[in-house]
C-alpha positions in Angstrom: 25.8 -53.9 107.9 28.8 -52.9 106.7 29.1 -50.6 103.9 31.8 -53.1 102.4 29.0 -56.1 102.0 28.9 -56.3 98.7 32.6 -57.3 98.1 32.3 -60.3 99.9 32.2 -63.4 97.4 29.6 -65.9 98.4 31.1 -69.3 99.8 31.2 -72.2 97.3 30.0 -75.2 99.0 32.4 -78.3 99.1 31.0 -79.7 96.1 31.8 -76.4 93.8 35.5 -76.6 95.6 36.3 -79.9 94.5 35.1 -78.6 91.1 36.9 -75.5 91.0 40.1 -77.8 92.1 39.7 -80.0 89.5 39.6 -77.5 86.8 42.7 -76.3 88.1 46.1 -76.6 86.1 48.2 -79.8 87.6 51.8 -79.5 88.4 54.3 -80.1 86.2 54.8 -84.0 85.7 58.1 -83.1 84.1 59.5 -81.7 86.9 62.2 -82.8 89.4 61.2 -81.0 92.3 57.6 -82.9 92.2 59.0 -85.9 92.1 59.6 -88.2 94.4 62.7 -90.1 93.0 64.1 -86.9 93.2 66.1 -85.0 96.0 67.6 -81.3 95.8 71.7 -81.5 95.8 73.6 -78.2 96.9 77.7 -78.3 95.6 79.7 -75.8 94.6 81.7 -75.2 91.8 84.5 -72.9 90.9 83.0 -69.7 89.0 85.6 -70.7 85.9 84.2 -74.1 85.6 80.6 -73.0 85.6 81.1 -70.3 83.2 83.1 -73.3 80.8 79.7 -75.4 82.0 77.5 -72.8 80.4 79.3 -72.2 77.5 79.2 -76.5 76.5 75.9 -76.4 77.2 75.1 -73.6 75.3 77.1 -75.4 72.3 75.3 -78.6 72.9 72.2 -77.1 73.0 72.6 -75.3 69.4 74.1 -79.4 68.0 70.4 -79.7 68.6 70.9 -81.8 72.3 69.6 -79.8 75.7 71.2 -81.4 78.6 69.8 -80.2 81.6 72.7 -80.0 84.4 70.8 -82.2 86.7 71.0 -84.7 84.3 74.8 -84.6 83.6 75.4 -84.6 87.3 73.6 -87.3 87.8 75.0 -89.2 85.0 78.4 -88.4 86.3 77.5 -89.7 89.5 76.6 -92.7 88.7 79.6 -93.6 86.9 81.6 -92.5 89.4 79.8 -94.3 92.1 80.3 -97.4 89.7 83.7 -97.0 89.3 84.3 -97.9 93.3 82.5 -101.0 93.3 85.0 -102.9 91.3 
């Protein structure tokens, strides 16, 4: 018998495991990363543009309007795509 046997946890049966899993906090359902309707998009922008964007978003937040960059990009892309269909 190992001298470290006391450190081993007893194994839970499958029913107990299911109960433990049910008690775990669920993933934030509002997150875009876990939402199948969204995909990640990587884009490069100039440093100056990103700095100006951060300032503008901070001003919006101070005025009580929180805008996420992903929402802004999605809105702009949708408008651009609609303008192309005319």
